[in-house]
Every structure is written in C-alpha cells, then in structure tokens.
ROSE-4610 file (N, C-alpha, C; in Angstrom, 1 decimal, always signed):
// ROSE-4610
residu = [X/X/X/X/X/X/X/X/X/X/X/X/X/X/X/X/X/X/X/X/X/X/X/X/X/X/X/X/X/X/X/X/X/X/X/X/X/X/X/X/X/X/X/X/X/X/X/X/X/X/X/X/X/X/X/X/X/X/X/X/X/X/X/X/X/X/X/X/X/X/X/X/X/X/X/X/X/X/X/X/X/X/X/X/X/X/X/X/X/X/X/X/X/X/X/X/X/X/X/X/X/X/X/X/X/X/X/X/X/X/X/X/X/X/X/X/X/X/X/X/X/X/X/X/X/X/X/X/X/X/X/X/X/X/X/X/X/X/X/X/X/X/X/X/X/X/X/X/X/X/X/X/X/X/X/X/X/X/X/X/X/X/X/X/X/X/X/X/X/X/X/X/X/X/X/X/X/X/X/X/X/X/X/X/X/X/X/X/X/X/X/X/X/X/X/X/X/X/X/X/X/X/X/X/X/X/X/X/X/X/X/X/X/X/X/X/X/X/X/X/X/X/X/X/X/X/X/X/X/X/X/X/X/X/X/X/X/X/X/X/X/X/X/X/X/X/X/X/X/X/X/X/X/X/X/X/X/X/X/X/X/X/X/X/X/X/X/X/X/X/X/X/X/X/X/X/X/X/X/X/X/X/X/X/X/X/X/X/X/X/X/X/X/X/X/X/X/X/X/X/X/X/X/X/X/X/X/X/X/X/X/X/X/X/X/X/X/X/X/X/X/X/X/X/X/X/X/X/X/X/X/X/X/X/X/X/X/X/X/X/X/X/X/X/X/X/X/X/X/X/X/X/X/X/X/X/X/X/X/X/X/X/X/X/X/X/X/X/X/X/X/X/X/X/X/X/X/X/X/X/X/X/X/X/X/X/X/X/X/X/X/X/X/X/X/X/X/X/X/X/X/X/X/X/X/X/X/X/X/X/X/X/X/X/X/X/X/X/X/X/X/X/X/X/X/X/X/X/X/X/X/X/X/X/X/X/X/X/X/X/X/X/X/X/X/X/X/X/X/X/X/X/X/X/X/X/X/X/X/X/X/X/X/X/X/X/X/X/X/X/X/X/X/X/X/X/X/X/X/X/X/X/X/X/X/X/X/X/X/X/X/X/X/X/X/X/X/X/X/X/X/X/X/X/X/X/X/X/X/X/X/X/X/X/X/X/X/X/X/X/X/X/X/X/X/X/X/X/X/X/X/X/X/X/X/X/X/X/X/X/X/X/X/X/X/X/X/X/X/X/X/X/X/X/X/X/X/X/X/X/X/X/X/X/X/X/X/X/X/X/X/X/X/X/X/X/X/X/X/X/X/X/X/X/X/X/X/X/X/X/X/X/X/X/X/X/X/X/X/X/X/X/X/X/X/X/X/X/X/X/X/X/X/X/X/X/X/X/X/X/X/X/X/X/X/X/X/X/X/X/X/X/X/X/X/X/X/X/X/X/X/X/X/X/X/X/X/X/X/X/X/X/X/X/X/X/X/X/X/X/X/X/X/X/X/X/X/X/X/X/X/X/X/X/X/X/X/X/X/X/X/X/X/X/X/X/X/X/X/X/X/X/X/X/X/X/X/X/X/X/X/X/X/X/X/X/X/X/X/X/X/X/X/X/X/X/X/X/X/X/X/X/X/X/X/X]
num = [1/1/1/2/2/2/3/3/3/4/4/4/5/5/5/6/6/6/7/7/7/8/8/8/9/9/9/10/10/10/11/11/11/12/12/12/13/13/13/14/14/14/15/15/15/16/16/16/17/17/17/18/18/18/19/19/19/20/20/20/21/21/21/22/22/22/23/23/23/24/24/24/25/25/25/26/26/26/27/27/27/28/28/28/29/29/29/30/30/30/31/31/31/32/32/32/33/33/33/34/34/34/35/35/35/36/36/36/37/37/37/38/38/38/39/39/39/40/40/40/41/41/41/42/42/42/43/43/43/44/44/44/45/45/45/46/46/46/47/47/47/48/48/48/49/49/49/50/50/50/51/51/51/52/52/52/53/53/53/54/54/54/55/55/55/56/56/56/57/57/57/58/58/58/59/59/59/60/60/60/61/61/61/62/62/62/63/63/63/64/64/64/65/65/65/66/66/66/67/67/67/68/68/68/69/69/69/70/70/70/71/71/71/72/72/72/73/73/73/74/74/74/75/75/75/76/76/76/77/77/77/78/78/78/79/79/79/80/80/80/81/81/81/82/82/82/83/83/83/84/84/84/85/85/85/86/86/86/87/87/87/88/88/88/89/89/89/90/90/90/91/91/91/92/92/92/93/93/93/94/94/94/95/95/95/96/96/96/97/97/97/98/98/98/99/99/99/100/100/100/101/101/101/102/102/102/103/103/103/104/104/104/105/105/105/106/106/106/107/107/107/108/108/108/109/109/109/110/110/110/111/111/111/112/112/112/113/113/113/114/114/114/115/115/115/116/116/116/117/117/117/118/118/118/119/119/119/120/120/120/121/121/121/122/122/122/123/123/123/124/124/124/125/125/125/126/126/126/127/127/127/128/128/128/129/129/129/130/130/130/131/131/131/132/132/132/133/133/133/134/134/134/135/135/135/136/136/136/137/137/137/138/138/138/139/139/139/140/140/140/141/141/141/142/142/142/143/143/143/144/144/144/145/145/145/146/146/146/147/147/147/148/148/148/149/149/149/150/150/150/151/151/151/152/152/152/153/153/153/154/154/154/155/155/155/156/156/156/157/157/157/158/158/158/159/159/159/160/160/160/161/161/161/162/162/162/163/163/163/164/164/164/165/165/165/166/166/166/167/167/167/168/168/168/169/169/169/170/170/170/171/171/171/172/172/172/173/173/173/174/174/174/175/175/175/176/176/176/177/177/177/178/178/178/179/179/179/180/180/180/181/181/181/182/182/182/183/183/183/184/184/184/185/185/185/186/186/186/187/187/187/188/188/188/189/189/189/190/190/190/191/191/191/192/192/192/193/193/193/194/194/194/195/195/195/196/196/196/197/197/197/198/198/198/199/199/199/200/200/200/201/201/201/202/202/202/203/203/203/204/204/204/205/205/205/206/206/206/207/207/207/208/208/208/209/209/209/210/210/210/211/211/211/212/212/212/213/213/213/214/214/214/215/215/215/216/216/216/217/217/217/218/218/218/219/219/219/220/220/220/221/221/221/222/222/222/223/223/223/224/224/224/225/225/225/226/226/226/227/227/227/228/228/228/229/229/229/230/230/230/231/231/231/232/232/232/233/233/233/234/234/234/235/235/235/236/236/236/237/237/237/238/238/238/239/239/239/240/240/240/241/241/241/242/242/242]
x = [+82.8/+83.9/+85.0/+86.2/+87.3/+87.1/+87.3/+87.1/+88.3/+88.0/+89.1/+89.0/+90.0/+90.1/+89.0/+88.4/+87.3/+87.5/+88.8/+89.1/+89.0/+89.5/+89.4/+88.0/+87.2/+85.8/+85.1/+85.3/+84.6/+85.0/+86.3/+86.8/+86.3/+86.2/+85.6/+84.2/+83.5/+82.1/+81.8/+82.9/+82.8/+82.3/+82.3/+81.8/+82.9/+84.1/+85.2/+86.6/+87.6/+88.9/+89.4/+90.4/+91.0/+91.3/+91.9/+92.3/+91.1/+90.1/+88.9/+88.2/+88.2/+87.6/+88.3/+89.7/+90.5/+90.1/+89.9/+89.6/+88.2/+87.3/+85.9/+85.9/+86.7/+86.8/+87.4/+88.5/+89.1/+88.1/+87.2/+86.2/+85.0/+85.0/+83.9/+82.6/+82.8/+81.7/+81.3/+81.9/+81.7/+81.3/+80.2/+79.8/+79.7/+80.0/+79.9/+79.0/+77.9/+77.0/+76.5/+76.4/+75.9/+76.9/+78.2/+79.3/+80.2/+80.8/+81.7/+83.0/+83.3/+84.3/+85.7/+86.6/+87.9/+88.9/+90.0/+90.9/+91.5/+91.5/+92.1/+91.1/+89.9/+88.9/+88.6/+88.5/+88.1/+86.7/+86.1/+84.7/+84.4/+83.1/+82.8/+81.3/+80.8/+79.6/+78.4/+78.6/+77.6/+77.5/+78.4/+78.4/+77.4/+76.8/+76.0/+76.9/+77.3/+78.2/+77.6/+77.7/+77.1/+78.2/+78.2/+79.3/+78.6/+78.9/+78.3/+76.8/+76.2/+74.8/+74.0/+74.8/+74.2/+74.7/+73.8/+74.1/+75.0/+76.1/+77.0/+77.0/+76.8/+76.9/+77.7/+78.6/+79.4/+78.6/+78.6/+77.9/+78.8/+78.5/+79.3/+78.8/+78.8/+78.4/+79.4/+78.9/+79.9/+80.7/+82.0/+82.9/+82.8/+82.9/+82.8/+84.1/+84.6/+85.8/+85.5/+85.6/+85.4/+86.5/+86.6/+87.5/+86.5/+86.9/+86.0/+87.0/+86.5/+87.2/+86.7/+87.5/+87.0/+87.2/+86.1/+86.3/+86.9/+87.3/+87.8/+86.5/+86.7/+85.7/+85.0/+85.4/+84.8/+85.9/+85.4/+86.3/+86.2/+87.3/+87.4/+86.9/+85.5/+84.9/+83.5/+82.9/+81.6/+80.5/+81.1/+80.1/+81.0/+80.4/+81.2/+80.4/+80.8/+80.0/+79.9/+80.7/+80.6/+79.7/+79.1/+78.2/+78.9/+80.1/+80.9/+80.5/+80.6/+80.4/+81.4/+80.9/+81.6/+81.7/+82.7/+82.8/+81.7/+81.2/+80.1/+78.9/+78.7/+77.5/+77.6/+78.7/+78.9/+78.6/+78.4/+78.2/+77.1/+76.0/+74.8/+74.0/+74.2/+73.4/+74.0/+75.1/+75.7/+74.9/+74.8/+74.0/+74.8/+76.1/+76.8/+77.6/+77.8/+78.5/+80.0/+80.7/+82.1/+82.9/+84.2/+85.0/+86.3/+86.8/+88.0/+89.3/+90.1/+91.4/+92.4/+92.7/+93.6/+92.8/+93.4/+92.7/+93.2/+92.4/+92.8/+92.2/+93.0/+92.5/+91.5/+90.7/+89.6/+89.9/+91.0/+91.4/+92.0/+92.2/+92.8/+91.7/+92.1/+91.1/+91.8/+90.9/+91.5/+91.1/+92.0/+91.7/+91.6/+90.5/+90.2/+89.8/+90.2/+89.7/+88.8/+87.6/+86.7/+86.3/+86.1/+85.7/+85.1/+84.4/+83.9/+84.7/+85.9/+86.8/+87.8/+87.5/+88.3/+89.6/+89.8/+91.1/+92.1/+91.6/+92.4/+92.7/+91.7/+92.0/+93.0/+93.0/+93.9/+95.4/+95.5/+96.8/+97.4/+96.5/+97.0/+97.3/+96.8/+97.1/+98.3/+98.8/+100.0/+101.2/+102.1/+103.3/+104.2/+104.1/+104.9/+104.5/+103.2/+102.8/+103.6/+103.6/+104.6/+104.0/+102.8/+102.1/+102.4/+103.0/+103.3/+102.0/+101.9/+100.7/+101.3/+100.6/+101.1/+100.2/+100.8/+100.1/+100.5/+99.6/+99.9/+99.7/+100.7/+100.7/+101.0/+100.0/+100.3/+100.8/+101.9/+102.4/+102.5/+102.4/+102.6/+104.0/+104.2/+105.5/+106.4/+107.6/+108.6/+109.2/+109.8/+110.5/+111.9/+112.7/+114.2/+114.8/+115.9/+116.6/+116.8/+117.2/+117.4/+116.1/+114.9/+113.6/+113.3/+113.7/+113.5/+114.3/+115.6/+116.4/+115.9/+115.3/+114.7/+113.5/+112.7/+111.5/+112.0/+113.1/+113.6/+114.4/+114.7/+115.6/+114.8/+115.4/+114.7/+114.3/+113.3/+112.8/+112.3/+112.4/+111.7/+110.4/+109.3/+108.0/+107.4/+107.0/+106.3/+107.2/+108.5/+109.4/+109.7/+109.3/+109.5/+110.4/+111.4/+112.2/+111.5/+111.0/+110.3/+111.3/+110.9/+111.7/+111.7/+112.9/+113.0/+111.9/+111.4/+110.3/+110.7/+110.2/+110.5/+109.6/+110.2/+109.5/+110.1/+109.1/+109.5/+108.7/+109.2/+108.4/+107.8/+106.5/+105.8/+105.1/+105.1/+104.5/+104.7/+104.6/+104.9/+104.2/+103.7/+103.1/+103.9/+103.4/+104.0/+103.8/+102.8/+102.4/+102.5/+102.7/+102.7/+103.5/+103.7/+104.5/+103.7/+103.7/+103.0/+104.0/+104.0/+104.9/+104.2/+105.0/+104.5/+105.3/+104.6/+105.1/+104.8/+105.8/+105.6/+106.2/+105.2/+105.7/+105.0/+105.7/+105.2/+104.6/+105.0/+104.4/+103.1/+102.3/+101.2/+100.9/+101.9/+101.7/+100.8/+100.2/+99.2/+99.7/+99.0/+99.3/+100.8/+101.4/+102.8/+103.3/+102.6/+103.0/+102.9/+101.9/+101.7/+102.8/+103.2/+104.2/+105.6/+105.8/+107.0/+107.1/+106.0/+106.1/+106.3/+105.7/+106.1/+107.5/+108.2/+109.7/+110.4/+109.9/+110.6/+110.0/+109.1/+108.5/+107.8/+107.0/+106.2/+104.7/+104.0/+102.5/+101.8/+100.9/+100.2/+98.9/+98.5/+97.2/+96.2/+96.8/+96.0/+96.7/+96.1/+96.7/+95.8/+96.2/+95.3/+96.0/+95.5/+96.0/+95.5/+96.4/+96.1/+96.2/+96.9/+97.0/+97.5/+97.2/+97.7/+98.3/+99.6/+100.3/+99.9/+99.3/+98.9/+97.5/+96.8/+95.4/+95.3/+94.9/+94.8/+93.5/+93.3/+91.9/+91.4/+92.2/+91.8/+90.9/+89.8/+88.9/+87.6/+87.7/+86.6/+86.3/+85.1/+84.7/+84.7/+85.0/+84.9/+83.5/+83.5/+82.2/+81.7/+82.3/+81.8/+82.6/+82.1/+82.9/+82.6/+83.4/+83.2/+83.8/+83.3/+83.9/+85.2/+86.1/+87.4/+87.2/+88.1/+88.0/+88.7/+88.5/+89.0/+90.6/+91.1/+92.6/+93.1/+92.3/+92.8/+92.7/+91.6/+91.4/+92.5/+92.9/+94.0/+95.3/+95.5/+96.6/+96.8/+95.7/+95.7/+95.9/+95.2/+95.3/+96.8/+97.4/+98.8/+99.7/+99.5/+100.4/+100.1/+98.8/+98.5/+99.1/+99.3/+100.0/+101.4/+102.1/+103.4/+103.5/+102.3/+102.4/+102.2/+102.0/+101.9/+103.1]
y = [+92.4/+91.6/+91.6/+91.2/+91.0/+89.7/+89.8/+88.6/+87.6/+86.3/+85.3/+84.4/+83.5/+82.6/+81.6/+81.1/+80.2/+78.9/+78.4/+77.1/+77.3/+78.5/+78.8/+78.9/+79.6/+79.9/+78.5/+77.6/+76.4/+75.5/+75.6/+74.8/+75.4/+76.8/+77.4/+77.1/+76.9/+76.5/+75.1/+74.3/+72.9/+72.0/+72.4/+71.5/+70.7/+71.1/+70.3/+70.8/+70.0/+70.4/+71.4/+72.1/+72.9/+72.1/+71.0/+70.2/+69.8/+69.3/+68.8/+70.0/+71.3/+72.4/+72.8/+72.7/+73.1/+72.1/+70.8/+69.9/+70.1/+70.6/+70.8/+72.1/+73.0/+74.2/+73.9/+73.1/+72.7/+71.9/+71.1/+70.4/+71.2/+72.4/+73.3/+73.1/+72.5/+72.2/+73.2/+74.4/+75.5/+76.8/+77.4/+78.6/+79.7/+81.0/+82.2/+83.1/+83.5/+84.5/+83.9/+82.6/+82.1/+81.8/+82.1/+81.8/+80.8/+80.0/+79.0/+79.6/+79.2/+79.8/+79.5/+80.5/+80.3/+80.0/+79.2/+78.8/+80.1/+80.1/+81.3/+82.5/+82.3/+83.5/+83.8/+85.1/+85.5/+85.8/+85.4/+85.5/+86.0/+86.4/+86.9/+86.3/+86.7/+86.2/+86.8/+87.9/+88.5/+87.9/+87.0/+86.2/+85.0/+84.6/+83.3/+82.2/+81.4/+80.3/+78.9/+78.2/+76.9/+75.8/+74.9/+73.8/+72.5/+71.9/+70.7/+70.7/+71.8/+71.8/+72.3/+72.7/+73.1/+74.5/+75.4/+76.7/+76.5/+77.3/+77.3/+78.7/+78.6/+79.8/+79.5/+80.4/+80.2/+80.5/+79.8/+80.0/+79.8/+80.4/+80.3/+79.1/+77.9/+76.7/+75.9/+75.1/+74.4/+73.4/+73.4/+72.5/+71.1/+70.1/+68.7/+68.0/+67.2/+66.4/+65.0/+63.9/+62.6/+61.7/+60.6/+59.5/+58.3/+57.7/+56.6/+55.3/+54.2/+53.0/+52.4/+52.7/+52.2/+50.7/+50.0/+48.6/+48.4/+47.2/+46.8/+46.7/+47.1/+47.0/+48.4/+49.4/+50.7/+51.7/+52.5/+53.5/+54.8/+55.5/+56.7/+57.8/+58.0/+59.1/+59.3/+60.3/+60.6/+60.1/+59.7/+59.1/+58.3/+57.3/+56.5/+56.1/+56.5/+56.3/+54.8/+54.0/+52.6/+51.8/+52.6/+52.0/+51.2/+51.4/+50.8/+51.4/+50.7/+51.2/+52.4/+53.5/+54.6/+54.9/+55.5/+55.9/+56.8/+57.6/+58.5/+57.8/+56.5/+55.7/+55.4/+55.5/+55.2/+56.3/+57.6/+58.7/+59.5/+58.8/+59.5/+60.2/+59.8/+60.4/+61.7/+62.1/+63.4/+64.5/+65.6/+66.8/+67.5/+67.5/+68.2/+67.2/+67.5/+66.7/+66.8/+65.7/+65.7/+65.1/+65.4/+64.9/+64.3/+63.2/+62.5/+63.3/+63.3/+63.9/+62.8/+62.8/+61.8/+60.5/+59.4/+58.3/+57.0/+55.9/+54.6/+53.8/+53.0/+52.3/+51.3/+50.8/+49.9/+48.7/+48.1/+46.9/+47.1/+48.4/+48.7/+49.2/+49.2/+49.5/+50.4/+50.8/+51.6/+53.0/+53.8/+55.1/+56.1/+56.8/+57.9/+59.1/+60.3/+61.5/+62.1/+62.5/+63.3/+64.6/+65.6/+66.9/+67.8/+68.8/+69.8/+71.1/+71.0/+72.1/+72.0/+72.6/+72.4/+73.0/+74.1/+74.7/+73.7/+73.1/+72.1/+70.9/+70.4/+69.3/+69.5/+70.7/+71.1/+71.1/+71.7/+71.8/+70.4/+69.5/+68.2/+67.3/+67.6/+66.9/+67.4/+68.5/+69.1/+68.3/+68.2/+67.3/+67.8/+69.0/+69.6/+69.2/+68.6/+68.4/+67.2/+67.3/+66.4/+65.3/+65.0/+64.0/+62.6/+61.7/+60.4/+59.5/+58.6/+57.7/+56.3/+55.6/+54.3/+53.2/+52.2/+51.1/+49.7/+48.8/+47.4/+46.6/+45.9/+45.2/+43.8/+43.0/+41.5/+41.0/+40.3/+39.7/+38.3/+37.5/+36.1/+35.6/+34.6/+34.0/+34.8/+34.4/+35.1/+36.2/+37.1/+38.3/+38.2/+38.3/+38.2/+39.6/+39.6/+40.9/+41.7/+40.9/+41.5/+42.2/+41.6/+42.2/+43.4/+43.4/+44.6/+45.7/+45.4/+46.5/+47.1/+46.3/+46.9/+47.8/+47.3/+48.2/+49.5/+49.5/+50.7/+51.6/+51.2/+52.0/+53.0/+54.0/+55.1/+54.4/+53.7/+53.0/+54.0/+53.5/+54.3/+53.7/+54.5/+54.1/+55.0/+54.4/+55.1/+56.3/+56.1/+57.2/+58.2/+58.0/+58.9/+58.2/+58.8/+58.2/+58.6/+57.6/+58.0/+58.2/+58.8/+58.9/+57.6/+57.3/+56.1/+55.9/+54.7/+54.5/+53.6/+53.9/+53.0/+51.8/+50.6/+49.4/+48.5/+47.9/+47.0/+45.7/+44.6/+43.4/+43.5/+43.3/+43.4/+42.1/+41.1/+39.8/+38.8/+37.5/+36.5/+35.2/+34.5/+33.2/+32.3/+31.1/+30.1/+30.4/+31.2/+31.4/+32.9/+33.8/+35.2/+36.1/+37.3/+38.3/+39.6/+40.2/+41.5/+42.6/+43.5/+44.6/+45.9/+46.8/+48.2/+49.2/+49.9/+51.0/+52.3/+53.2/+54.6/+55.5/+56.2/+57.0/+58.4/+59.3/+60.7/+61.0/+60.2/+60.4/+59.5/+59.7/+58.8/+58.7/+58.2/+58.1/+56.9/+57.0/+56.0/+54.6/+53.8/+52.4/+52.2/+53.2/+53.1/+51.9/+51.5/+50.4/+49.1/+48.9/+47.7/+47.6/+48.8/+48.8/+48.5/+49.0/+48.7/+47.2/+46.7/+45.2/+44.4/+44.9/+44.1/+44.2/+45.3/+45.4/+44.4/+44.1/+43.1/+41.7/+41.5/+40.2/+39.7/+40.6/+40.2/+40.4/+39.3/+39.5/+40.0/+41.0/+41.6/+41.0/+40.5/+40.0/+40.9/+41.8/+42.8/+44.1/+45.2/+46.5/+47.4/+47.8/+48.6/+49.9/+51.0/+52.2/+52.3/+52.3/+52.3/+53.6/+54.6/+55.8/+56.9/+58.1/+59.3/+60.2/+60.1/+60.8/+60.2/+61.1/+60.7/+60.3/+60.3/+59.9/+58.4/+57.6/+56.2/+55.7/+54.6/+54.1/+53.4/+52.8/+52.2/+51.0/+51.0/+49.9/+50.2/+51.3/+51.7/+50.6/+50.1/+49.0/+49.4/+48.4/+48.7/+49.2/+50.3/+50.8/+51.9/+52.1/+53.0/+54.3/+55.3/+56.6/+57.2/+58.1/+58.9/+60.3/+61.3/+62.7/+62.7/+63.5/+63.7/+64.6/+64.3/+65.2/+66.5/+67.5/+68.8/+68.7/+67.8/+67.7/+67.2/+66.2/+65.7/+66.7/+67.5/+68.6/+69.6/+70.0/+70.9/+70.4/+69.1/+68.4/+68.6/+68.4/+68.5/+69.9/+70.9/+72.3/+72.7/+72.3/+72.7/+72.2/+71.0/+70.5/+71.1/+71.5/+72.1/+73.5/+74.2/+75.5/+75.4/+74.3/+74.1/+74.2/+74.1/+74.1/+75.5/+76.5/+77.9/+78.4]
z = [+16.9/+17.4/+16.3/+16.7/+15.8/+15.1/+13.7/+12.9/+13.1/+13.0/+13.2/+12.0/+11.8/+10.7/+11.0/+9.8/+9.8/+10.7/+10.6/+11.2/+12.7/+13.2/+14.7/+15.1/+14.3/+14.6/+14.8/+13.8/+13.9/+15.1/+15.4/+16.6/+17.9/+17.9/+19.1/+19.2/+18.1/+18.2/+18.5/+18.6/+19.0/+17.9/+16.7/+15.6/+15.0/+15.1/+14.5/+15.0/+14.9/+15.2/+14.1/+14.3/+13.2/+12.0/+12.2/+11.1/+10.3/+11.0/+10.3/+9.6/+10.3/+9.7/+8.4/+8.4/+7.3/+6.1/+6.4/+5.4/+4.8/+5.6/+5.2/+4.3/+4.6/+3.7/+2.4/+2.4/+1.2/+0.3/+0.9/+0.2/-0.3/+0.1/-0.3/+0.6/+1.8/+2.6/+3.6/+3.5/+4.4/+3.6/+4.0/+3.3/+4.4/+3.8/+4.7/+3.9/+4.5/+3.9/+2.5/+2.4/+1.1/+0.1/+0.3/-0.6/+0.0/-0.9/-0.4/+0.2/+1.3/+2.2/+1.5/+1.7/+1.2/+2.3/+2.1/+3.1/+3.7/+5.0/+5.8/+5.8/+5.3/+5.4/+6.8/+7.2/+8.5/+8.6/+9.8/+9.9/+11.4/+11.6/+13.0/+13.2/+14.4/+14.8/+14.0/+13.3/+12.5/+11.1/+10.8/+9.5/+9.7/+8.5/+8.5/+8.0/+8.9/+8.6/+8.6/+7.5/+7.4/+7.2/+8.1/+8.1/+7.8/+6.6/+6.2/+6.3/+5.8/+5.7/+7.0/+8.1/+9.3/+9.7/+10.1/+10.6/+11.9/+11.9/+13.1/+13.8/+15.1/+16.0/+17.2/+17.5/+18.7/+19.9/+20.9/+22.1/+23.3/+24.4/+25.6/+26.4/+25.7/+26.3/+27.1/+27.9/+28.8/+27.9/+28.2/+27.5/+28.1/+27.3/+27.8/+27.4/+28.4/+28.3/+28.8/+28.0/+28.5/+28.0/+28.8/+28.3/+27.9/+26.8/+26.3/+26.2/+26.6/+26.3/+25.0/+23.9/+22.6/+22.4/+22.0/+21.8/+20.4/+20.1/+18.8/+17.9/+16.6/+15.7/+15.4/+16.2/+16.0/+15.3/+14.4/+13.7/+14.5/+14.6/+15.4/+14.5/+14.5/+13.7/+14.2/+13.7/+14.1/+13.1/+11.9/+10.9/+10.0/+9.3/+8.4/+7.1/+6.0/+4.8/+4.4/+5.0/+4.8/+5.8/+6.7/+7.7/+8.8/+9.0/+10.1/+11.4/+12.5/+13.8/+14.2/+14.7/+15.0/+16.6/+16.9/+18.4/+18.8/+17.8/+18.1/+18.6/+18.1/+18.5/+20.0/+20.7/+22.1/+23.0/+22.5/+23.3/+22.9/+22.4/+21.9/+23.1/+24.3/+25.4/+26.0/+25.4/+25.8/+25.2/+26.0/+25.5/+24.3/+24.4/+23.4/+22.5/+21.2/+20.4/+20.7/+20.8/+21.1/+20.0/+19.9/+18.9/+19.4/+18.8/+19.3/+19.1/+20.2/+20.1/+19.6/+18.3/+17.8/+17.4/+17.1/+16.6/+17.2/+17.1/+17.3/+16.1/+15.5/+14.3/+14.7/+13.7/+13.9/+14.8/+14.6/+15.2/+16.6/+17.0/+18.3/+19.3/+20.6/+21.6/+22.6/+23.6/+24.7/+24.8/+25.4/+25.8/+24.6/+24.6/+23.6/+24.4/+24.2/+24.8/+23.8/+24.2/+23.3/+24.0/+23.2/+23.7/+22.6/+23.1/+22.2/+22.2/+23.0/+23.0/+21.9/+20.8/+19.5/+19.6/+20.4/+20.6/+21.3/+22.3/+23.1/+22.2/+21.5/+20.7/+19.6/+19.0/+18.0/+18.5/+19.7/+20.3/+20.8/+21.3/+21.7/+20.5/+19.3/+18.2/+17.4/+17.9/+17.2/+17.5/+16.5/+16.7/+17.9/+18.3/+19.4/+20.8/+20.9/+22.3/+22.9/+24.2/+25.0/+25.8/+25.6/+26.4/+25.8/+26.5/+25.9/+25.8/+24.9/+24.8/+25.2/+26.0/+26.5/+26.0/+25.5/+24.9/+25.4/+25.7/+25.9/+24.7/+24.2/+22.9/+23.1/+22.8/+22.9/+21.5/+21.5/+20.3/+20.4/+19.3/+19.4/+19.5/+20.4/+20.6/+21.6/+21.7/+22.5/+21.7/+22.5/+21.9/+22.2/+21.2/+21.5/+21.7/+22.3/+22.5/+21.2/+20.2/+18.9/+18.4/+18.6/+18.1/+19.0/+20.3/+21.1/+20.7/+20.3/+19.8/+18.5/+17.6/+16.4/+16.8/+17.7/+18.1/+18.8/+19.5/+20.2/+19.2/+18.0/+17.2/+16.3/+15.8/+15.0/+13.6/+13.6/+12.4/+11.3/+10.0/+9.0/+8.7/+8.9/+8.6/+7.6/+6.5/+5.4/+4.9/+4.8/+4.3/+5.4/+6.7/+7.8/+8.8/+9.3/+10.4/+11.8/+12.5/+13.8/+14.9/+15.9/+17.0/+17.8/+18.5/+19.3/+20.3/+20.4/+21.3/+22.4/+23.6/+24.8/+24.8/+24.7/+24.7/+25.7/+26.6/+27.6/+27.6/+28.0/+28.2/+29.6/+29.7/+31.0/+31.3/+30.4/+30.6/+29.6/+29.9/+29.0/+29.4/+28.3/+28.5/+27.5/+27.5/+26.6/+25.1/+24.8/+23.4/+23.0/+24.0/+23.6/+24.6/+24.2/+25.0/+25.1/+26.3/+26.4/+26.5/+25.6/+25.5/+25.9/+26.5/+26.7/+25.9/+25.1/+24.3/+24.8/+24.9/+25.3/+24.2/+23.6/+22.4/+22.4/+21.8/+21.7/+20.4/+19.4/+18.0/+18.0/+16.9/+16.7/+15.3/+14.5/+13.1/+12.8/+11.6/+11.2/+11.4/+12.3/+12.5/+12.9/+13.6/+13.8/+14.5/+15.6/+16.4/+15.6/+14.9/+14.1/+12.9/+12.4/+11.4/+12.1/+13.2/+13.9/+14.2/+14.7/+14.9/+13.7/+12.5/+11.3/+11.0/+11.3/+11.0/+11.8/+13.0/+13.9/+13.8/+12.8/+12.6/+13.8/+14.4/+15.6/+15.2/+15.1/+14.8/+16.0/+15.8/+16.9/+17.0/+18.2/+18.5/+19.1/+19.9/+20.6/+20.9/+20.7/+21.0/+21.7/+22.9/+23.8/+24.2/+24.0/+24.6/+26.1/+27.0/+28.4/+29.1/+28.5/+29.2/+28.1/+28.4/+27.8/+28.9/+29.0/+30.1/+31.4/+32.3/+33.6/+33.6/+32.5/+32.4/+32.0/+32.9/+32.6/+32.4/+31.6/+31.4/+32.6/+33.5/+34.7/+34.5/+35.2/+35.1/+34.3/+33.5/+32.6/+31.6/+31.5/+30.7/+29.2/+28.3/+26.8/+26.5/+25.6/+25.2/+26.2/+27.3/+28.4/+28.3/+28.9/+29.1/+30.4/+30.7/+31.9/+31.7/+32.5/+32.4/+33.1/+32.5/+33.1/+34.4/+35.3/+36.5/+36.2/+37.1/+36.8/+36.8/+37.7/+37.7/+36.3/+35.7/+34.5/+33.3/+33.4/+32.4/+32.5/+33.7/+34.0/+33.5/+33.6/+33.1/+31.6/+30.9/+29.4/+29.0/+29.7/+29.4/+29.6/+30.7/+30.9/+29.8/+29.4/+28.3/+27.0/+26.7/+25.5/+25.3/+26.5/+26.4/+25.8/+26.0/+25.4/+23.9/+23.2/+21.8/+21.3/+22.2/+21.8/+21.0]
C-alpha cells in the first residue's frame, strides 16, 4: 500500500486525533519498527507501529459516533495523571475506544461528541469548520445592555481578537440571567473569559447543541449513538475543511 503520514495512520486506526498523534510523536511516544518516529514520517500497514506502548494496526472496523452529556467535575480526556474523573469513565461499556471532538472544561457541562473516526475529528476541530456551538450560560445578577454589547464585540482574549459572538438573553430571575451564546470558535475557556471582561460571574455553563445536533433530554453522564442523519450532517460540514 501507499505509505501515509504517521498522524493520519494513527487517526485512521482510531487511536488518536491527528493533533494528539502529532503531540505523541513530538514526545517520542511513537515508534516505527523499533525506532522513535519522526514528525511527518510516512508509514504503512507492513510497519510495526507502537503508540504509547501499544501496537497499532489499522482495521476496517465499524466507526462509532456518540453524544455524551458531560457532567460538571469531569475532564475531557481519556486519562488524567492527577486522578481526576475523565469522560472516558462514562463510556467504558463501548466496544471501541472513542475520543472527544473538542473539549469542555472541568466546570462546564453538556454536549460532547466522541468518535473513533480520527479523520472526522481532525476536520471538525480545524479552525475552518463552520458548525456553531450553542451554550446556555447562567450568570449572577441582571445583565445590562452595555454588558451585552461588550460580550458581542470582538474582544481580545489571551492576546487574540475573537470573532464577534451572538449573545441573547433567554431567561431572567431575581438573582440571575440566562444567556445563550452562539460561537464558531472554541478557544480555551473563551466564554468564561468573555464574561470576566463584562464583569459577569458565571454560575453554570452548558453546551446544548453543536449545529443541528442538540443534547435534548439526554441525562448527565449518559450517552447515545448519533443517528445516521446526524453523522451525515457532521460529515457534510467536515468536507468544507478540505
């Protein structure tokens, strides 16, 4: 067979996204035929490839796509050196190992998509992909029009100017306000940092949808397989990153 770059091979094998594969190669955690793999090295099915201590072989196995309602207190990873609860702990009964597409921080909750389709995951995490992420964010107190304008403006976060975000008030009580954020970027703790800029303390942050795929009534800590229509929706949008 024609040889391909190691990061694509590992993502095709379903053991890691391309980004995670590249990181593992840079850390020296991947070997090819007994030698530490080099970045960009090309490999094939006749090579002996070991990823983080385990032999990797590509197989024509069924691809798995699920949505998980991540509870607060879980980190979005398959293992944690500090012993914290991981999202992988919630899907141990799946036959195939799946990996999260993107992240939610430990204090956030809601919709995560997990899959063993490394190619799709890589495309969906690319900055060019066009699927919006929708969040319900509860903040303490009332929200003024001036604070809304701050949230909707092209703020500078960690030295980077973010794209304007659609923010609307969808609920209010005597002590808090519920906001809906619709954004295409997903920078580290972006919404929390935006709210800090507007002096709005966040009490709860929940991702409720990724494009047309909504969390619905899925209970925290539970998962379900995506429908074929939902998978096709993701594949269609992934093609736009080609």
